[in-house]
C-alpha positions, 0 to 999 in steps of 0.5 A: 636296368639296361647295360647302357645305363651303367658307368663305363668301367662297369660296362667294360667289366660286364662285357669281359665277364661275358666274353670269358663265360662264352670262351669257357662254355664253348671250350667245354661244349664243343669237345663234348659235342664232338665226343658225342658225335664220334660215339654216335658214329662208332660202329655197333658192337654187333658185327656180322661174322666174316667167314674164315679164309678156308670157309667152303660152305659149312659142309658136313664130313665127307661120306665114306666109300662104303656109305656111298656104295650102300646108298647106291644099292638102296637107290637101285633097290627102291627103283626096282621095287617101284617097277615091280609094284607098279603093275599091281596098283589100281587107282580110282580116277580121283586118286589117279588125279592126286597121284598125277598132281604129286608126280608133277609137284615132285618133278618141279621140286626136284628138277627145280632144285637141280637147275638152281644149283647148276645156275649158281655153278654157271655164275661161278664159271662167269666169276659172278659168285664165289665158289663157297656160294655154289657149295652152299646152294648145293647143300641147301638143295640136296634135300629138295632134290632127293625128296623130288626124286623119291616122290617121282618114283613113288607117284610114278609107281602109283600111276602104273606105267606101261612097262611094255613100252620102250619109251617108258623104260627110257624114262625109268632108266633116266630116273635110275641114272639121275639117282646114282649120279646124284650120289656120285655128285655128292661125293665130288662135292665133298672132295671139292670142299676139302680143296683150299682156294680155287679148285683146279680143273682136274678136280672140277671135271668129274663134277662137270661130267656128273652135272651134265649127266644129271641134266640129260637124265632129268630132261630125258625123264621130263620130255619122255613123260610129257610125250607119253602123257600126250600120245 
């Protein structure tokens, strides 16, 4: 039976009940939908942790002066040992090719890590990166730099450099300067970690000087090695 077939008073009662039902239903459903929408748009419970105000790259405790001096002596002794062993090493052509490959690989790893840290330092000077990022990059590249440098010493000794050549001694001294200077740079980095806020230029000048010496040493060793290989 259709609604139009009902008497007029019954039709009015049916329409009133439908209107009441719609009002009640809309009053319940709409708030529920709004609550569901708010719950869906709420931020997740897991939020990426925000570094603290004094966060400086999560570095280790600063090395003491005695530790740095002992490390410098160890680097110098390793450098001297490589020079003394080099004249007594004789390799076959195949082994010499492997040693040369290792030498070039260590150069790429060590020097590439140094350039990466200096690149982040330059971006900080240009106000493109926070200082904590520079310290984190230096910490992450620390192991690669030293692996590259130690690999250069070992593979260079295996290649048997001609210690009677003046240019070879320039390269060897450049490698020694890079090693000792790297330890000093680590000391400077530890001091910068302890500085709150933007470090003053008086605290940055030793780092700038050490970074410049590092670049000169690496480029000198690279260019002299390239010259000897092609002369």
